Each structure stands twice: as structure tokens, then as C-alpha cells.
C-alpha positions, 0 to 999 in steps of 0.5 A, a space after each residue: 680284350 683286357 678290362 683296363 683299356 676298355 674301362 679307359 675307352 669307356 670313360 673317354 666316351 663318357 666325357 665326350 657324351 657328357 660334353 655333348 648332351 649337356 644342353 640337350 639330353 635327348 629323349 629315349 622311350 623303349 616299350 616292350 609288352 606293356 612295359 615302358 622305359 623312358 630316359 634320356 639319350 646319354 642314360 640310355 647309351 650308359 645303360 647299353 654299354 653296361 648291358 654289353 660289358 655284363 653280357 661279354 664278361 658273363 660269356 667269358 666266365 662261361 667259356 672258362 668254366 667249360 675249358 676248365 677241366 681240359 686246362 686242369 689236365 694240361 696243367 697236370 700233364 705239364 707238371 708231370 712232364 717237368 717232374 719226369 725231366 727232373 727225375 731223369 736228370 737226377 737219375 743220370 747224374 747219380 749214375 755218372 757218380 757211381 751211386 747206382 742204386 739211387 740212379 736206378 730208383 729215380 729213373 725208375 720212379 720217373 719213367 712214367 712221367 717221362 717224355 723218353 721213358 726208353 731212356 729211363 729204363 735202359 739207364 735203370 738197367 744199367 744201374 741194376 747190372 752194376 749192382 749184380 741185380 741180373 733179374 732186375 736188369 732183364 726186367 727193366 729192359 722188358 719194360 723198355 721194350 714194352 714201352 717203345 716197341 719200335 725202339 727195339 734195336 736200342 734194347 736189344 743192343 743194350 741188352 747184348 752189351 750188358 750181357 757180353 760184359 757180364 760174361 754171358 756170351 752165349 745169351 749175348 749171341 742169341 740176343 744179337 741173332 734176334 737183332 740180326 733177323 730185323 736189321 742184318 746190317 746194323 753197323 755196331 751190332 756187326 761190330 759187337 757180333 765180331 768181338 763176340 766171335 773172337 771171344 768165343 774163338 768161333 773163327 768160321 763165323 767171324 770169317 764169314 762176318 768179315 766181309 760185312 765189317 768191311 762194307 760197313 766201315 765202322 771198325 778201324 783199319 788197324 783193328 780190322 786187320 788185326 781181327 783178320 790175321 787172328 781169324 786166318 791164323 786160327 783157320 790155318 792152324 785148324 787145317 787137317 792137311 796141306 791140302 785144306 791150308 792151300 784151299 783156305 789160302 785161295 779163299 782169302 781176299 787178295 788184300 788179305 794175301 798180301 799181308 806179311 803176317 798172314 803169309 807168315 802164317 801160311 808158311 809156317 803151317 805148310 812147313 809144319 804139314 811138310 809142305 814147304 815147297 807149296 809155300 815157296 811156290 806162292 812166295 816165289 811170286 811175291 818176292 819183289 822187293 820191299 814193297 811187300 815188307 817182310 815177305 822176302 825174309 819169310 821166303 828166306 826162312 823156307 828150307 826147300 831148294 836153297 840154291 834156287 831160292 838164292 837165285 830167285 832172290 838175286 835175280 830180283 836184286 838186279 832190279 831191287 839192289 836198294 831193297 834192305 830186306 831183299 838184301 838181308 834175305 839173300 845174306 840168310 840164304 848165302 849163310 845157310 849155304 856157308 857162303 860167308 863172303 857173299 853173306 857179309 857183303 849182302 849184310 853190309 849193304 842192307 845196314 847201309 840202306 837201313 840199319 836195323 837191329 835183325 841186320 846187325 844181330 845177323 852180322 854179329 852172329 856171322 862175324 863171330 862164326 868167321 872168328 872176328 870177335 871184336 867186330 862181332 861185339 861192335 855189331 851186337 852193340 849197334 844192333 842193341 842200340 837199335 833194338 833200344 832206339 837209342 843213339 850209337 855210343 861210339 858215334 856219339 863219342 866221335 863227335 865229341 871235341 878232343 881235349 886240347 
């Protein structure tokens, strides 16, 4: 209870008592072990109130003195907490502004009083790395682990990232494998491990890791697809013979085997191993039109049995006559057999369906071989315009109004 209201209440009670006992003061007699106290009733009540107040505040004083050490400790801890928070914010600000030495010093000094010492030590480790102080970096990382052993994943990830950035690939690999023991499906650790395998050229290990990356879905699809392409191309190039290449092809997931870039790598590898017929047998089933992109063009690039290949493509054209790349594939197979007229028809149809730089280039080369130089130059010009993604200049001229 606060003193002010209590005093005010006492004064009000005193006024009321004075008004009550003004005519009759009353009489109080207290006797205790030979001691006798005689006074009026009003004075007795006043003395009792004073005694109660004195006892109340004496007890409060004693209680305060008893709890004083604990309050001092709490005050000191709060002061240290605020100091640690200030040092953390200042240290992070220094790092953000590129003052690595100052940032490291402030983070290290504030770690002991910080509520989040892990952040202090990890920030100090990053600062040390930017200063080239790798021994000091490792010391801060060790302190971070000692301070918060339950946050070992964060410490190991930071350590692996810093080692990777510094080119310490073997050390980073060892760090990530330590993390893998306790967190085998940690999403970001898998991403970092994939980058590391890619950097080291460990394609077998990366191939084993790719299914996990597909499951965690942390890598953007385009990036994952490019990683798969690089891995498969490297694995194909490492195959000793056509049998190894065929086994590697069959081990790939179905969606990877439908990727035109992977199919192209597979076909080129078999062709270099004098086994293009194996690639032709596989691609023959895949040539179904533009739904598989450039597979038809890869198929046309195989020199196995040109008559059989052309017959297969022409059969596909019966149901896919509006597939521009299938038309282009047929044109190339016709050109290889010197069927100039059929090749020209297929090329013109391909351009009609989808004007492309490669179709114009093929047409220009064909027209040049047929002695139609002016038409060949026109096809070259249109193909260049397509390659540069510019409008056809002759078409623009045709749209301009003639001068009157």
C-alpha cells in the first residue's frame, strides 16, 4: 500500500474521531506486569495506528533488505543483456558496412552478455573469413558449437559455406558429411553438397544425390535440370564402351530420358563409340513430333540407315504434318540422299509452320547447291534476321507506302 493514501485516510479518520470524542474523550487503561498506562480513548486509538504503521514499514524495510541481493543480481543481468544486445546490433551493422575488423571485435566482446551468443560467434567467424584469418574463423566456430551444442547443424552449415567460399573443397566435404550423419535429409545441406560435387566433378556421387534433391524440392527446377544434364553428359563421356553407355542410359529416370539435351548426349556418345545404331533404335520410338522438342533433329543427325530413317519420319508426318521440326528432320534426311525437291518441300513447309534461323540456313544451303544464288541470299538474310530476332527488312519495305 502506498504511503500517501494511507496518511490521507488516517487524517480523515482522525478528524472524524476528534469530532466524535470532542465532548466525551473516553478512558483507556492498560496494565501489564506492573506497568500501568492511562489515557483517553482518542489518544489510545492514535497510538495504536502509529504502532501499526511503524510495524508495517519496518517489515517492508526488512523484506527489502532480504531481497536486495537478488534484485541487484537481476538489475546487473538486465544491464548485461542490454549491453549484449547493443554490441550485437553494432557488430552486425559494422559487418553490413564492410568493416570486418570492428564487426568481429564487437561481436566477440558482446558474446558473453548476449542472449544469442551463437549469432555473435557465427558473425565473428564470417568477419574473420573476410579478413583472411582462417584460424581465428575456426576458433569462433568452435566457440559457437561449445556455446550451443544443440545448434550444431547451423554451425556446421556455416563452416561448410565458408570453407566452400574459400576453395577448401575437401574440408567442406568432410564438414557436410559430419552434418549428414545427424541430419541426412537437411535440405540446404543437400544443395550445398550438390554444388560441391559439381565443383569437384564427382559425377557418380552427384548422380546418387539427385533423387534426394528431387524429393526435398529446394532447388529450382531449371537449375536441377541443368545439374542433371551436366551429370549425365559427364557419366556418358566416362563410359568405356557402348554397353556401359546403354546401361547408364537405362539407369536414368524416365523424365530424364525424355530430355532432348540428355538424348543428344546419349546419341553423340554412342556415335563416337561406333554404335549409332543403338541410338537410332532408341530414338526411333521417341520421334513422335514436336511434343519431344529436338529429338527428331537428333534422330535425323544419325547416319545409320538413311532410307529406313526417312521412311520412319515420313510415317510420323502422316499424323504430325504440322510439326515444324519433324518437317525439318525429313528435309535433312532427304538432303543427305540428294532428294533436292523433297528436301525443299519439307523445308518450306517447316518455315511456313514456324520460321526459324536453322530452317532458313538449311534452305539457303540447299538453294545454293541447286544454283539459285539469289533465292539462297534471301534465305540467308531472313535466317540472320531470325537469329538476331529482328523483323524482316524486305517485309518492312513492302509495308511502307509507295511515293505518289
